[in-house]
C-alpha positions as CSV (number, residue, x, y, z in Angstrom):
1,M,52.3,81.5,-6.4
2,R,49.0,82.7,-5.0
3,Q,47.2,81.7,-8.2
4,R,48.8,78.2,-8.1
5,L,47.5,77.8,-4.5
6,T,44.1,79.0,-5.5
7,H,43.9,76.4,-8.4
8,T,45.2,73.6,-6.0
9,T,42.6,74.5,-3.4
10,A,39.8,74.5,-6.0
11,F,40.9,71.0,-7.2
12,V,40.9,69.7,-3.6
13,V,37.5,71.1,-2.9
14,T,36.1,69.7,-6.2
15,L,37.6,66.3,-5.4
16,A,36.0,66.4,-1.9
17,L,32.6,67.2,-3.4
18,L,32.8,64.4,-5.9
19,T,34.1,61.7,-3.6
20,P,30.9,61.0,-1.6
21,V,29.0,60.7,-5.0
22,L,31.5,58.1,-6.3
23,A,31.4,56.2,-3.0
24,Q,27.6,55.7,-3.2
25,A,27.7,53.6,-6.4
26,G,25.5,50.5,-5.7
27,H,23.2,48.2,-7.6
28,Y,19.6,48.3,-8.8
29,Y,17.6,45.2,-9.7
30,E,14.0,44.2,-10.6
31,S,12.4,40.8,-10.2
32,V,9.1,39.2,-10.8
33,T,7.5,36.2,-9.0
34,N,4.6,34.3,-10.4
35,T,2.6,31.8,-8.4
36,Q,-0.1,29.4,-9.4
37,M,-2.3,27.0,-7.4
38,E,-4.4,24.1,-8.5
39,Q,-6.3,21.2,-7.0
40,A,-5.7,17.8,-8.3
41,K,-9.3,17.3,-9.3
42,K,-9.8,20.9,-10.5
43,K,-6.9,21.5,-12.9
44,K,-9.0,24.1,-14.8
45,N,-9.5,26.1,-11.6
46,K,-6.1,27.8,-11.2
47,E,-5.4,30.9,-9.1
48,G,-2.5,33.0,-10.2
49,E,-0.6,35.9,-8.5
50,S,2.3,38.0,-9.8
51,T,4.5,40.1,-7.6
52,R,7.1,42.6,-9.0
53,I,9.7,44.3,-6.9
54,R,12.5,46.7,-7.5
55,A,15.5,47.3,-5.1
56,W,18.4,49.5,-4.5
57,I,21.5,47.9,-2.8
58,D,24.6,49.6,-1.5
59,G,26.7,47.3,0.7
60,P,24.5,46.4,3.8
61,K,21.9,49.0,2.8
62,A,18.8,48.0,0.9
63,K,15.5,49.3,-0.2
64,V,13.0,46.8,-1.6
65,E,9.8,48.2,-3.1
66,F,6.7,46.3,-3.9
67,L,5.2,47.3,-7.3
68,D,2.2,45.0,-6.7
69,G,0.5,44.3,-3.5
70,M,1.0,40.7,-2.1
71,Q,-2.3,38.9,-1.5
72,G,-2.8,38.0,2.2
73,G,0.4,39.7,3.2
74,F,1.6,42.8,5.0
75,M,3.1,44.4,1.8
76,G,0.7,46.6,-0.1
77,K,1.3,48.2,-3.5
78,G,4.0,50.9,-3.2
79,T,5.2,49.9,0.3
80,Y,8.8,49.1,0.8
81,L,11.4,47.5,3.1
82,L,14.4,49.6,4.4
83,T,17.6,48.5,6.2
84,E,21.0,49.9,6.7
85,D,22.5,46.9,8.4
86,A,21.7,43.9,6.0
87,G,18.4,43.2,7.6
88,E,19.4,43.1,11.2
89,T,17.0,46.0,11.6
90,L,14.3,46.2,9.0
91,Y,11.4,48.5,8.5
92,L,8.2,48.3,6.4
93,V,7.3,51.8,5.1
94,D,3.9,52.8,3.7
95,P,4.2,56.1,1.7
96,K,0.5,56.2,1.2
97,E,-0.3,56.2,4.9
98,K,3.0,57.9,5.7
99,T,3.8,55.2,8.4
100,Y,6.5,52.7,9.1
101,S,6.7,49.5,11.2
102,E,9.6,47.5,12.4
103,W,9.7,44.2,10.4
104,D,10.3,41.5,12.9
105,L,9.2,37.9,12.1
106,D,10.7,36.6,15.4
107,A,8.3,38.9,17.2
108,L,5.4,37.7,15.1
109,F,6.2,34.1,15.8
110,S,6.7,34.8,19.4
111,M,3.4,36.6,19.6
112,V,1.6,33.7,18.0
113,G,3.2,31.3,20.4
114,N,2.3,33.4,23.4
115,I,-1.3,33.6,22.1
116,M,-1.6,29.8,21.7
117,G,0.0,29.3,25.1
118,S,-2.5,31.5,26.7
119,M,-5.3,29.5,25.1
120,G,-4.3,26.3,26.9
121,G,-6.1,23.5,25.2
122,F,-8.2,25.9,23.1
123,M,-5.8,25.7,20.2
124,N,-2.9,23.4,19.4
125,L,-0.3,23.5,16.6
126,E,2.3,20.8,15.9
127,F,5.0,20.2,13.3
128,S,6.7,16.9,12.7
129,D,8.3,14.6,10.2
130,F,10.8,17.2,8.9
131,K,12.8,16.6,5.7
132,N,15.5,18.7,4.1
133,E,17.7,17.0,1.6
134,K,20.0,18.6,-1.0
135,L,19.6,16.8,-4.3
136,L,21.8,18.8,-6.6
137,E,24.8,21.3,-6.6
138,E,26.1,21.8,-10.1
139,P,27.1,24.5,-12.6
140,G,24.0,26.3,-13.8
141,E,22.9,28.4,-16.7
142,T,24.3,31.9,-17.4
143,I,21.7,34.6,-16.3
144,L,22.1,38.3,-17.1
145,G,25.6,37.6,-18.0
146,H,26.6,35.9,-14.8
147,P,27.5,32.2,-14.3
148,T,25.4,30.5,-11.7
149,T,25.4,27.4,-9.4
150,H,22.3,25.3,-9.6
151,Y,20.9,23.9,-6.3
152,R,18.0,21.6,-5.7
153,Y,16.4,20.9,-2.3
154,D,13.7,18.5,-1.3
155,T,12.0,19.7,1.9
156,G,8.8,18.7,3.8
157,Y,6.9,18.7,7.1
158,T,3.6,17.6,8.6
159,M,1.4,20.1,10.3
160,K,-1.3,19.3,12.8
161,M,-3.8,21.9,14.1
162,S,-6.8,21.6,16.3
163,M,-9.1,24.4,17.4
164,M,-12.6,24.3,18.9
165,G,-13.1,20.7,17.9
166,M,-12.0,21.3,14.2
167,K,-8.8,19.7,13.1
168,Q,-6.4,20.0,10.2
169,H,-3.7,17.5,9.2
170,N,-1.6,18.6,6.2
171,R,1.6,17.3,4.7
172,S,3.8,19.7,2.8
173,E,6.3,18.5,0.2
174,S,8.5,21.0,-1.8
175,I,11.1,20.8,-4.5
176,Q,13.0,24.0,-4.8
177,D,15.5,24.9,-7.6
178,M,17.8,27.9,-7.2
179,W,20.3,29.4,-9.6
180,C,22.7,31.6,-7.6
181,T,25.6,33.9,-8.6
182,D,28.6,34.7,-6.4
183,A,29.4,37.8,-8.4
184,Y,28.1,40.1,-5.6
185,D,29.1,40.2,-2.1
186,A,26.9,43.2,-0.9
187,A,25.0,42.0,2.1
188,G,21.9,44.0,1.1
189,F,21.3,41.6,-1.8
190,Y,20.2,38.9,0.8
191,V,17.6,41.0,2.6
192,W,14.8,39.8,0.4
193,F,16.2,36.7,-1.5
194,S,17.9,34.7,1.3
195,P,17.1,30.9,1.3
196,D,18.4,30.4,4.9
197,K,15.7,32.8,6.1
198,I,12.8,30.4,5.1
199,R,10.8,29.8,8.2
200,I,7.5,28.3,9.3
201,G,7.7,29.3,13.0
202,N,8.8,26.0,14.4
203,E,12.3,26.2,16.1
204,E,13.5,22.7,15.0
205,F,12.5,23.1,11.4
206,D,13.7,26.7,11.1
207,N,17.1,25.9,12.6
208,M,17.5,23.0,10.2
209,M,16.7,25.2,7.2
210,K,19.1,27.9,8.4
211,T,21.9,25.4,8.8
212,E,21.5,23.6,5.6
213,M,20.4,26.2,3.1
214,G,22.7,28.7,4.7
215,K,25.5,26.8,3.0
216,I,24.2,28.1,-0.4
217,Q,26.7,30.5,-1.9
218,G,25.5,33.6,-3.8
219,F,22.5,35.7,-4.7
220,P,19.5,33.8,-6.3
221,L,18.9,35.1,-9.9
222,K,16.2,32.6,-10.5
223,T,14.2,30.1,-8.3
224,T,11.4,27.7,-8.9
225,T,9.4,26.0,-6.1
226,V,6.8,23.3,-6.5
227,T,4.8,22.6,-3.3
228,K,2.3,19.9,-2.8
229,M,-0.1,20.2,0.2
230,I,-2.0,17.0,1.0
231,N,-4.7,16.8,3.7
232,K,-5.7,13.9,5.8
233,K,-8.3,12.9,3.2
234,G,-5.7,12.7,0.4
235,K,-6.9,15.9,-1.2
236,E,-3.9,17.5,-2.9
237,T,-3.2,21.2,-3.7
238,T,-0.1,22.1,-5.8
239,S,1.5,25.5,-5.7
240,T,4.1,26.5,-8.4
241,S,6.2,29.6,-7.8
242,T,8.9,31.1,-10.1
243,M,11.1,34.1,-9.3
244,E,13.4,35.7,-11.9
245,V,15.6,38.7,-11.6
246,T,14.9,40.6,-14.8
247,V,17.1,43.7,-14.4
248,L,20.5,44.1,-12.7
249,R,22.8,47.0,-13.1
250,E,25.3,49.2,-11.2
251,E,23.8,52.6,-10.2
252,A,24.9,55.6,-8.2
253,I,22.4,55.7,-5.2
254,P,22.1,58.7,-2.8
255,N,22.2,57.8,0.9
256,S,18.7,59.4,1.3
257,V,17.1,56.4,-0.4
258,Y,17.7,54.3,2.7
259,K,16.2,56.8,5.2
260,I,12.7,56.9,6.5
261,P,11.1,60.1,5.3
262,E,10.7,62.9,7.8
263,G,7.2,63.1,9.4
264,Y,6.3,59.4,9.0
265,E,4.6,57.9,12.1
266,E,5.6,54.6,13.6
267,K,2.9,51.9,14.0
268,P,2.8,48.2,15.1
269,M,3.6,45.7,12.4
270,I,0.2,44.0,13.0
271,E,-2.8,46.3,13.2
272,G,-5.0,43.4,14.4
273,M,-2.8,42.5,17.3
274,P,-5.0,41.2,20.2
275,E,-5.3,43.4,23.2
276,G,-2.6,42.9,25.8
277,Y,0.3,42.1,23.4
278,N,2.9,44.6,22.5
279,Q,4.9,44.9,19.3
280,Q,7.6,42.5,20.6
281,G,5.0,39.7,21.0
282,Q,5.2,39.7,24.8
283,Q,2.1,39.6,26.9
284,G,1.3,42.9,28.6
285,Q,-1.6,44.3,30.7
286,P,-4.9,43.7,29.0
287,Q,-6.6,46.9,27.8
288,G,-10.0,45.4,26.9
289,G,-11.0,43.7,30.2
290,D,-12.0,40.2,30.6
291,D,-14.2,40.1,27.6
292,Q,-11.4,40.5,25.0
293,D,-11.7,38.0,22.1
294,K,-9.4,35.1,22.7
295,E,-9.2,34.4,18.9
296,G,-7.8,37.8,18.2
297,G,-6.4,38.1,14.7
298,L,-5.7,34.3,14.3
299,S,-9.1,33.2,13.1
300,G,-8.0,33.7,9.5
301,L,-5.2,31.2,9.9
302,F,-7.6,28.3,10.5
303,K,-10.3,26.8,8.3
304,K,-12.1,23.5,8.6
305,D,-10.9,20.7,6.4
306,E,-13.1,20.4,3.2
307,G,-13.6,17.1,1.6
């Protein structure tokens, strides 16, 4: 009898040890995004950029690692995004610097708005003539063994910017195709590829995109976006971007993957944040006196129109 109880106890203990491992089965995927830009009169002068990522997903948990740095962006090679609540709280982690930052686009847009507001007439930015039309919703091709739904959207807006006597007037027109699968319901899949999170920082436009594109069902396995930017002189620049998920499989993932490593130091998302603004984009007490640079880190956002 004692031997039978011993065997039963051993079985229960073994089952208890195995259960957490089995419960942590998630998904792993890889994707590549290729972007090319060309000017209408300089078709031979193309600029290309390729961005590869890999990600681990388990329900609302996600880790998205950038295998290549993104030009002009926050994400350097080897950095990654972390979340345990489907992106409600998101961190950008830099293993090279052993730092992490809260990833908050709302705070970024708020900060930019506060900076422009503090400038008075020094800088002005306006968006108008919004367009967002669904052109297609039909059965799509099979990708990585999964049937998809093909969506096509036609979007556009006009942006006017003035600063120190210089002006920009650009019209953006985009055609976006998406092939989405509804085979996965894990919220973590939508942390990086979420059409309804497309934003430009204008409340009216962003709400429109969230309402309309939020109706799209499924996880995008492939997207193509062709964007034409036309300035007030009629000069046209075309950007073509293609994203494809190249690997998608089930995988047992330890919970430690979604944790910020011990000893990492927190830092602001924007290193070049002007003095007097905190991480939430709210104006605080200036630390640099009256001589602080009003342009702050925004000068790179503005260039004079070229003919």
